[in-house]
C-alpha positions as CSV (number, residue, x, y, z in Angstrom):
1,M,30.0,-13.2,-18.5
2,S,32.7,-11.1,-20.3
3,T,32.2,-8.5,-23.0
4,N,33.7,-10.8,-25.6
5,E,31.3,-13.6,-24.6
6,I,28.4,-11.3,-24.9
7,A,29.5,-10.1,-28.3
8,K,29.6,-13.7,-29.5
9,L,26.0,-14.5,-28.4
10,S,23.7,-15.4,-31.2
11,I,20.4,-13.6,-31.3
12,P,17.5,-13.6,-33.8
13,L,17.6,-10.6,-36.2
14,P,14.3,-10.1,-38.0
15,P,14.1,-7.7,-41.0
16,L,14.3,-4.0,-40.1
17,E,10.6,-3.4,-40.9
18,S,9.7,-6.2,-38.5
19,Q,12.0,-4.7,-35.9
20,K,10.2,-1.4,-36.2
21,Q,6.8,-3.2,-35.8
22,I,8.0,-5.0,-32.7
23,V,9.2,-1.8,-31.2
24,N,5.8,-0.2,-31.9
25,V,4.0,-3.0,-30.2
26,L,6.2,-2.9,-27.1
27,D,5.9,0.9,-26.9
28,L,2.2,0.7,-27.1
29,A,2.1,-1.9,-24.3
30,K,4.4,0.3,-22.2
31,E,2.2,3.3,-22.8
32,L,-0.8,1.4,-21.5
33,I,1.1,0.5,-18.4
34,N,2.1,4.1,-17.8
35,K,-1.5,5.3,-18.3
36,R,-2.8,2.8,-15.8
37,R,-0.1,3.9,-13.2
38,D,-1.2,7.5,-13.8
39,Q,-4.8,6.5,-13.1
40,I,-3.8,4.8,-9.8
41,L,-1.8,7.9,-8.8
42,A,-4.8,10.1,-9.6
43,L,-7.0,8.0,-7.2
44,D,-4.3,8.4,-4.5
45,E,-4.4,12.1,-4.9
46,M,-8.3,12.0,-5.0
47,T,-8.3,10.6,-1.4
48,Q,-6.2,13.4,-0.1
49,S,-8.2,16.0,-2.0
50,L,-11.4,14.6,-0.6
51,F,-9.9,14.7,2.9
52,L,-8.9,18.3,2.6
53,E,-12.2,19.3,1.1
54,M,-14.2,17.7,3.8
55,F,-12.0,18.5,6.9
56,G,-9.6,21.2,5.9
57,D,-5.8,21.4,6.1
58,P,-4.8,19.8,9.5
59,K,-2.0,22.3,9.9
60,I,-4.3,25.3,10.2
61,N,-7.7,23.6,11.0
62,P,-9.7,26.2,9.0
63,K,-13.1,24.6,10.0
64,N,-12.2,25.0,13.7
65,W,-12.9,21.4,14.7
66,P,-12.3,20.5,18.3
67,V,-8.7,19.2,18.9
68,G,-7.6,16.2,20.9
69,T,-5.2,13.3,20.6
70,I,-5.4,9.9,19.0
71,E,-5.7,8.5,22.5
72,D,-9.0,10.3,22.8
73,L,-10.3,8.4,19.8
74,S,-9.1,4.9,20.6
75,I,-10.2,2.0,22.7
76,K,-6.9,0.1,22.6
77,T,-3.6,-0.4,20.9
78,Q,-1.8,-3.7,20.5
79,Y,1.7,-4.6,19.4
80,G,2.0,-7.5,16.9
81,T,3.5,-10.9,17.5
82,S,7.2,-11.6,17.6
83,K,6.7,-15.2,16.7
84,K,8.8,-16.4,13.7
85,A,6.9,-16.7,10.5
86,D,7.2,-19.4,7.9
87,E,7.5,-19.0,4.1
88,Q,4.8,-21.6,3.4
89,N,3.2,-23.1,6.4
90,G,0.8,-21.6,8.9
91,S,-2.9,-21.1,9.6
92,Y,-2.8,-17.3,9.1
93,S,-1.1,-15.0,6.7
94,I,1.0,-12.5,8.7
95,L,1.3,-8.8,7.8
96,R,4.7,-7.2,8.1
97,M,5.9,-3.6,7.6
98,N,6.6,-4.1,3.9
99,N,2.9,-5.0,3.3
100,I,1.8,-1.4,4.1
101,T,2.5,1.0,1.3
102,Y,3.7,4.6,1.8
103,N,0.3,6.1,0.7
104,G,-1.7,3.9,3.1
105,G,-2.5,1.0,0.8
106,W,-1.7,-2.7,0.9
107,D,0.7,-5.0,-1.0
108,F,0.0,-8.7,-0.3
109,S,2.6,-9.9,-2.8
110,S,5.1,-11.3,-0.2
111,L,3.2,-12.8,2.6
112,K,4.5,-15.3,5.2
113,Y,2.5,-17.5,7.5
114,I,2.0,-18.3,11.2
115,D,0.1,-20.5,13.6
116,L,-1.7,-18.9,16.6
117,N,-3.3,-20.4,19.7
118,D,-6.7,-19.3,20.8
119,K,-5.3,-16.8,23.4
120,D,-3.0,-15.2,20.8
121,K,-5.8,-14.9,18.1
122,E,-7.5,-12.2,20.1
123,K,-4.3,-10.2,20.4
124,F,-2.5,-10.8,17.2
125,L,-5.2,-10.9,14.5
126,V,-6.4,-7.8,12.7
127,N,-10.0,-7.7,11.6
128,K,-11.8,-5.8,8.8
129,G,-12.0,-2.1,9.7
130,E,-9.1,-2.0,12.2
131,L,-6.0,0.2,11.7
132,L,-2.4,-0.9,11.5
133,F,0.5,1.5,12.2
134,N,4.1,0.8,11.2
135,R,6.1,1.7,14.4
136,T,9.6,0.8,13.2
137,N,11.2,1.4,9.8
138,S,13.6,3.8,8.1
139,K,12.9,7.4,9.1
140,E,11.2,8.2,5.9
141,L,8.9,5.2,6.1
142,V,8.1,4.9,9.8
143,G,4.5,5.7,10.6
144,K,3.0,4.1,7.5
145,T,-0.6,3.6,8.3
146,A,-3.5,1.6,6.6
147,V,-6.9,0.3,7.4
148,Y,-7.3,-3.4,7.0
149,R,-10.2,-4.0,4.6
150,E,-10.1,-7.8,3.9
151,D,-13.0,-10.1,5.1
152,E,-10.6,-12.8,6.5
153,P,-8.5,-11.8,9.5
154,M,-4.7,-11.9,9.2
155,A,-2.0,-11.9,11.9
156,F,0.3,-8.9,12.3
157,A,4.0,-8.8,13.2
158,G,5.8,-7.0,16.0
159,Y,6.8,-3.9,14.0
160,L,3.1,-3.0,13.6
161,I,0.6,-1.6,16.1
162,K,-3.1,-2.3,15.9
163,L,-5.4,0.6,16.8
164,I,-9.2,0.2,17.5
165,C,-11.3,3.4,17.5
166,N,-14.0,4.3,20.0
167,E,-17.4,5.8,19.1
168,K,-15.8,9.2,18.3
169,A,-13.8,8.2,15.3
170,N,-13.6,6.2,12.1
171,E,-10.3,4.3,11.4
172,E,-10.4,5.5,7.8
173,F,-10.4,9.1,9.0
174,I,-7.4,8.6,11.3
175,S,-5.5,6.8,8.6
176,A,-6.1,9.6,6.1
177,Y,-5.0,12.1,8.7
178,L,-1.7,10.3,9.3
179,N,-1.2,9.8,5.6
180,S,-1.8,13.5,4.8
181,K,1.2,15.7,3.9
182,Y,0.9,17.3,7.4
183,G,0.6,13.9,9.0
184,K,3.8,12.7,7.3
185,V,5.7,15.8,8.5
186,V,4.5,15.2,12.1
187,L,5.5,11.5,12.0
188,N,8.9,12.3,10.6
189,S,9.6,15.0,13.2
190,M,8.7,12.7,16.1
191,A,10.5,9.5,14.9
192,K,13.5,8.5,17.1
193,N,16.5,6.9,15.5
194,I,17.5,3.6,17.2
195,V,20.5,1.7,15.7
196,G,19.8,2.8,12.1
197,M,16.0,2.5,12.4
198,A,13.4,5.0,13.4
199,N,10.7,4.2,16.0
200,I,7.4,5.6,17.2
201,N,5.9,3.6,20.0
202,A,2.2,3.1,20.9
203,K,2.3,5.8,23.6
204,E,3.8,8.3,21.2
205,L,1.2,7.3,18.5
206,K,-1.6,8.0,21.0
207,S,-0.1,11.4,21.9
208,I,-0.4,12.8,18.4
209,S,-2.6,15.8,18.2
210,I,-5.6,15.5,15.8
211,Y,-8.7,17.5,15.0
212,I,-12.0,15.8,15.7
213,P,-14.8,16.4,13.2
214,P,-18.3,15.0,13.8
215,K,-18.4,11.2,13.5
216,D,-21.1,11.2,10.8
217,L,-18.8,13.3,8.6
218,Q,-15.9,10.9,9.2
219,D,-18.2,8.0,8.2
220,E,-19.3,9.8,5.1
221,F,-15.6,10.3,4.2
222,A,-15.0,6.6,4.9
223,D,-17.8,5.5,2.6
224,I,-16.6,7.6,-0.3
225,N,-13.0,6.6,0.3
226,L,-13.9,2.9,0.2
227,K,-15.4,3.3,-3.2
228,I,-12.2,5.0,-4.3
229,M,-10.2,2.1,-2.8
230,K,-12.3,-0.5,-4.7
231,K,-11.7,1.3,-8.0
232,R,-8.0,1.5,-7.1
233,E,-7.9,-2.3,-6.5
234,L,-9.5,-3.0,-9.9
235,L,-6.9,-0.8,-11.6
236,L,-4.1,-2.5,-9.7
237,K,-5.3,-5.9,-10.9
238,G,-5.5,-4.5,-14.4
239,L,-1.9,-3.2,-14.0
240,D,-0.7,-6.6,-13.0
241,K,-2.2,-8.1,-16.1
242,L,-0.7,-5.4,-18.4
243,E,2.8,-5.9,-16.9
244,E,2.5,-9.7,-17.4
245,Q,1.5,-9.2,-21.0
246,Y,4.4,-6.8,-21.5
247,L,6.9,-9.4,-20.2
248,S,5.3,-12.0,-22.4
249,L,5.6,-9.8,-25.4
250,L,9.2,-9.0,-24.5
251,Q,10.1,-12.6,-24.2
252,S,8.5,-13.4,-27.5
253,A,10.4,-10.5,-29.1
254,F,13.7,-11.9,-27.9
255,K,12.8,-15.3,-29.2
256,G,11.9,-13.9,-32.6
257,E,8.3,-15.0,-32.2
258,L,6.4,-11.8,-31.6
259,F,5.7,-10.8,-35.2
260,A,4.9,-14.4,-36.1
261,Q,2.3,-14.5,-33.3
262,A,0.8,-11.2,-34.6
263,K,0.4,-12.7,-38.1
264,V,-1.3,-15.8,-36.7
265,S,-3.7,-13.8,-34.6
266,N,-4.8,-11.8,-37.7
267,L,-5.6,-14.9,-39.7
């Protein structure tokens, strides 16, 4: 559409006072969205603060915990399936690298689906409490790590690695370690660039050095962190509703209906 065509478009033009009221309503809605985002960010920072308070900075290990590798804390690792996923059809949702957020959370907004036979279910389903590691991505995103916390299992794709801990460790602890500032630096330094993408394979993941606090302390951290995650989930749902309401207000404003709706609601 050309500039001349845009200039000829007809738009509703309410009185100046109504325009000011519309702007105030939209600004207030935007302010609520920004406050909710700040609350979510504060919870993300709370997890890292809790981790540092309970275990100390991984870079210097001030509490002198024993040091080992992730392999010392794991039973097994498993690459995900390379089977092609479908946009709509399949018995299981499949998690891909974009579903793990940078801070170790989940984004289930763009899921695909897949069918698995009985043999593949054991290998390619992730269950509640198990850890997923993003082994291939851009250099700044490779190594994204999150604990799966849903009740129903999901499949996971080939760019992800599933890790199951042994009796020495809690998956929530390992995830927080890898998502710490120190963990991000370690992952970035060891990522190998392959045809424009960075990679950290299962052997390299298991070779990462990690301090090993007592298991009961790890479990205590996990319990507190799960409460933080539940609060974060509620805030995210509230954020979704606020953003939907903002878009609805915006559409009403462009249609010249916003102030009219406000008058009706006050009757």
